[in-house]
C-alpha positions in Angstrom: 32.2 87.0 -25.6 35.5 85.9 -25.1 36.8 82.2 -25.0 39.2 81.5 -21.8 42.0 79.5 -21.6 40.5 76.7 -18.5 44.9 76.0 -18.3 46.1 79.3 -18.1 43.8 80.5 -15.5 44.0 77.6 -13.8 48.2 78.0 -13.6 47.4 82.2 -12.9 45.1 80.7 -9.7 48.1 78.7 -8.6 50.7 81.4 -9.2 48.5 83.9 -6.9 47.5 81.8 -4.6 51.4 81.1 -3.8 52.3 84.2 -3.5 49.5 84.8 -1.0 51.3 82.4 1.1 47.5 80.5 1.8 47.8 78.5 4.8 45.0 75.2 5.1 41.6 75.5 7.0 39.9 74.1 9.3 37.3 71.2 8.6 34.1 72.0 10.1 31.4 69.6 10.8 29.5 67.4 8.6 27.4 70.2 7.6 30.7 71.6 6.4 33.0 70.9 4.0 34.7 68.4 4.5 38.2 68.8 2.9 41.1 70.5 3.9 41.8 74.0 1.9 43.2 77.1 1.4 43.1 80.6 3.2 43.5 83.3 1.3 45.9 85.6 3.4 45.1 89.5 4.5 47.0 90.6 1.3 44.0 89.4 -0.4 41.8 92.7 1.6 41.5 95.8 -0.8 43.3 99.1 0.8 39.9 100.7 0.1 37.6 98.6 1.8 34.3 99.8 3.8 35.3 100.5 7.2 33.9 97.5 9.3 33.4 100.1 12.2 30.6 102.3 10.1 28.8 99.0 9.3 25.9 97.0 11.9 27.4 94.7 14.1 28.0 91.4 12.9 28.9 88.0 15.2 32.1 87.3 16.1 34.1 85.8 13.0 31.6 87.7 10.3 32.1 90.8 7.9 30.7 92.2 5.0 32.2 91.5 1.8 32.6 95.1 0.4 34.6 95.5 4.1 37.1 92.9 2.6 36.6 93.5 -0.9 34.6 96.4 -2.6 35.5 95.2 -5.9 33.6 92.2 -6.1 30.5 93.1 -8.1 26.9 92.2 -6.4 23.6 91.5 -7.6 22.0 90.7 -4.1 19.1 88.6 -5.9 16.9 87.7 -2.8 17.1 91.6 -1.5 14.7 92.6 -4.8 12.1 90.6 -6.8 14.2 89.2 -9.2 14.3 85.4 -7.6 12.5 82.2 -8.2 10.1 83.8 -5.4 9.0 87.0 -7.2 9.1 88.5 -4.0 11.6 90.7 -1.5 12.9 87.1 0.6 12.8 87.8 4.3 16.1 88.8 5.9 17.0 90.6 2.6 17.1 94.2 3.7 19.7 96.0 1.5 20.6 94.9 -2.3 24.3 95.4 -1.1 24.7 93.8 1.9 26.6 90.5 1.4 27.5 88.7 4.8 30.0 85.9 4.9 32.3 84.6 7.5 35.4 86.7 7.4 37.7 84.0 6.4 35.8 82.6 3.4 35.5 86.7 2.2 39.6 87.0 2.5 39.7 83.9 0.2 37.1 85.4 -2.2 38.9 88.0 -2.4 42.2 86.6 -3.5 40.2 84.7 -6.3 38.9 87.9 -7.7 42.8 89.2 -7.4 43.2 86.1 -9.7 40.4 86.4 -12.3 41.0 90.0 -12.8 44.9 88.9 -14.3 42.6 87.0 -16.7 40.2 90.2 -16.9 36.9 88.9 -15.0 35.4 89.6 -12.1 33.3 88.0 -9.7 29.3 88.8 -9.0 27.7 87.8 -6.2 24.6 86.4 -5.8 24.0 85.1 -2.5 26.2 84.6 0.5 24.9 84.4 4.2 21.3 83.8 4.0 19.3 84.0 7.4 17.8 81.1 8.5 14.1 83.6 8.5 14.7 83.2 4.3 15.3 79.3 4.1 11.8 79.7 6.1 9.9 82.4 3.5 11.3 79.9 0.6 9.4 76.9 2.4 6.8 79.0 3.0 6.5 80.1 -0.9 6.8 76.3 -2.1 3.7 75.1 0.1 1.8 78.2 -2.2 0.1 77.2 -5.7 1.9 80.7 -6.8 3.3 79.5 -10.2 4.5 83.0 -11.7 7.8 82.3 -11.8 8.0 78.7 -13.4 8.5 79.6 -16.4 12.3 81.2 -15.9 13.2 79.3 -13.0 11.8 75.6 -12.7 10.0 74.6 -15.9 10.3 71.2 -15.8 9.0 70.4 -12.6 6.2 71.2 -10.2 6.6 72.6 -7.0 6.3 69.7 -4.8 8.8 68.1 -7.0 11.1 70.7 -5.9 11.2 69.0 -2.3 12.0 65.9 -3.9 14.6 67.1 -5.7 16.4 68.5 -2.8 16.0 72.4 -4.7 14.2 73.3 -1.7 15.3 71.9 2.0 14.3 73.4 5.6 17.9 73.7 6.0 20.5 75.7 3.9 24.5 75.0 4.4 23.9 79.3 3.2 22.9 79.9 6.9 26.4 79.1 8.4 28.3 81.6 6.8 30.4 80.0 4.7 28.7 79.4 1.0 28.5 81.7 -1.8 26.3 81.8 -5.0 28.2 83.4 -7.9 29.3 84.1 -11.2 31.4 85.2 -13.8 31.8 88.6 -15.3 33.7 91.1 -18.0 35.4 93.5 -15.7 35.7 96.3 -18.6 32.2 95.8 -19.4 30.1 94.1 -16.5 28.4 91.8 -18.6 28.2 88.4 -17.3 29.4 85.6 -19.1 27.5 82.4 -20.5 27.0 79.7 -18.0 24.4 77.8 -20.0 21.6 78.8 -17.8 20.8 81.5 -15.0 21.3 81.7 -11.6 18.6 79.5 -9.3 17.2 77.7 -12.2 16.0 74.7 -11.0 16.6 72.0 -13.5 19.2 69.4 -14.9 21.1 72.4 -17.0 22.1 74.1 -13.8 24.1 70.9 -13.4 28.0 71.2 -13.3 28.6 68.8 -15.8 24.9 69.4 -17.7 24.3 67.5 -20.8 24.1 69.5 -24.2 25.9 72.8 -22.7 28.1 74.8 -25.4 31.9 74.6 -25.2 31.7 78.3 -24.5 29.5 77.9 -21.6 30.9 74.6 -20.0 34.4 76.5 -20.5 32.9 79.1 -18.4 32.2 76.6 -15.5 34.9 75.0 -15.4 36.8 78.8 -15.3 35.0 79.7 -12.2 34.7 76.4 -10.4 39.2 75.9 -11.1 39.5 79.3 -9.5 37.3 78.7 -6.3 38.9 75.0 -5.8 42.1 76.5 -5.9 40.7 79.1 -3.3 39.4 76.3 -1.1 35.9 76.2 -1.7 34.2 73.4 -2.9 31.6 73.2 -5.5 27.7 71.8 -5.6 27.4 69.7 -8.5 23.8 70.5 -9.1 24.5 74.1 -9.4 27.2 75.9 -10.7 27.3 79.1 -9.1 27.2 77.3 -5.5 30.6 76.8 -3.7 31.2 76.2 0.1 34.5 77.0 2.2 34.9 75.8 5.2 33.1 76.5 8.7 34.4 75.9 12.5 32.8 72.7 14.2 29.8 72.9 15.5 28.8 76.1 13.9 24.9 77.0 13.6 22.9 77.8 11.7 21.6 82.0 12.3 19.1 84.4 11.8 20.0 88.0 11.3 18.6 90.8 9.3 21.1 91.7 5.8 21.6 95.4 6.6 23.5 98.0 4.3 27.5 98.8 4.9 28.5 101.8 3.0 
């Protein structure tokens, strides 16, 4: 695994965004991210993206990620059994159906373009999350099914997942601006070492967790810096979790994630 220079990549991010001519985004309600941020321009949209007209209709302002940038790798964990519940989650009907608010998707395409200059790319684990999926998580947390504990919550009992905020009754993902993702090597598709897997309910998932290797912390910082430059706000307790501002008064939505191309 190659070590990446955080400072060099930060300069590349700043340069790319300056060329793209990003503008300030609108801050949403207190459930959204509360800071000014840059919105990617149309120049970030990839020319061979899927035709939105061929995709299932989404609510206004939402888009399938592969209609904006099909080069972004997708591993939609909740559309498979490879997640902390061990089940396909309600609402996730297709494995390639990453949906975001359109401005967030365009901003993410800008991050992808910037990272490509360093030989890196994004792999998305989750985007918009239907409220029915959040309900599914709540129901799972109340069962005695512990088959995934060793991989996803080795240090806690299930009731503690509520107390510590790992499982909650509402999710920012359901607003459409939040994305879970990691870094990959573009030439191999190999995920970079982040010091812990996606959805690991543990202090090791905190951005500044103790005991991280130099490589893992550097990789987390590369991802964090690139996302910050594009207007996404990080969640300190989960290195993979970033939120883009949503309109004031935005509501949490519930619609099934169907395929698009």
